[in-house]
N, C-alpha and C positions, 0 to 999 in steps of 0.2 A: 503472466495472465492478469488482465485488468479486472476491474469490478464488473464491467459489462459482460465480459466473457464468462466470468464466474456465475453471474445471475442467469445468463443464457443456458449454461450447463445444468444449473439447478432446475430451471424450468423444463428443459428438454428431458432431463432424467426423470423428473417427477411425472411428466406426461407419459413417458414410456412405462414407468413403473405402475401407475394407477389406471391409465386409460386403455392400455393394450393388455387385454386379458387372454391368457392361454395362447400366446403367440410364441412360436419357436422358429428360429431361422438357423439352419445348419447345426442343429443341436444346441444352440444357445438360447436360454430363456431370456426374452426381452425385458421381463420384469427385473431380473437380476442386473442386466446391463443398465437399465434405467436407474436403479439404486446406486450402482457404481458411478455413473455419470453425475448423479446428484451429490454423492459424497466427494467426488473430485472437485465439483463446483464449490462446495462448502469449504473444503480445504484450501482451494485457490483464493477464495474470498478472505479467509482468515489470514493467510500468508500475505496477501496484498495489503490488507489493512495494517498488519503488524510492521511490514517493511516500509510502506509509504506514508503511513500516518504521521510518524515523527518528522517527516520532511515538509509537511504542509505548514504554512505559516498562518497565523491569525491576523486579521486586520489590525494595523497599528504596531505589529511586531516587525520593525525595520531597523536597519543599522544606520546610525547617524555618525558621520565622520567628524571628529573634532579637529580643530586646527592645531598644529604642533606648537609647542611653547616657543615664545620669541627668544632669539639668541641674546646673550648678554651684551650690554653696551660696552664700548671700549672703556677700559679702566675698571670695569665691574666684573668681578669673577665670582662664581658660586663659592659658598663657604667651603673651607677645607674639611675633609673627612679624616684627617690624620689624627 
């Protein structure tokens, strides 16, 4: 669930909870259904931000590849580690 879907669920849920007064469909109170949708939207928004926020990069945060060290010249060897 993305940020847009979460915000849409919150908006639809709060509209159902506060704008539809005394409406019941097949024994379900639409106010309760609205609050449940809003709570799912808030939970989805929190989960989306927690999971995907660390993956976002800030401008200037990039990987620079460095050239590998040059091979030793013939007759020159690295110092011994013995």
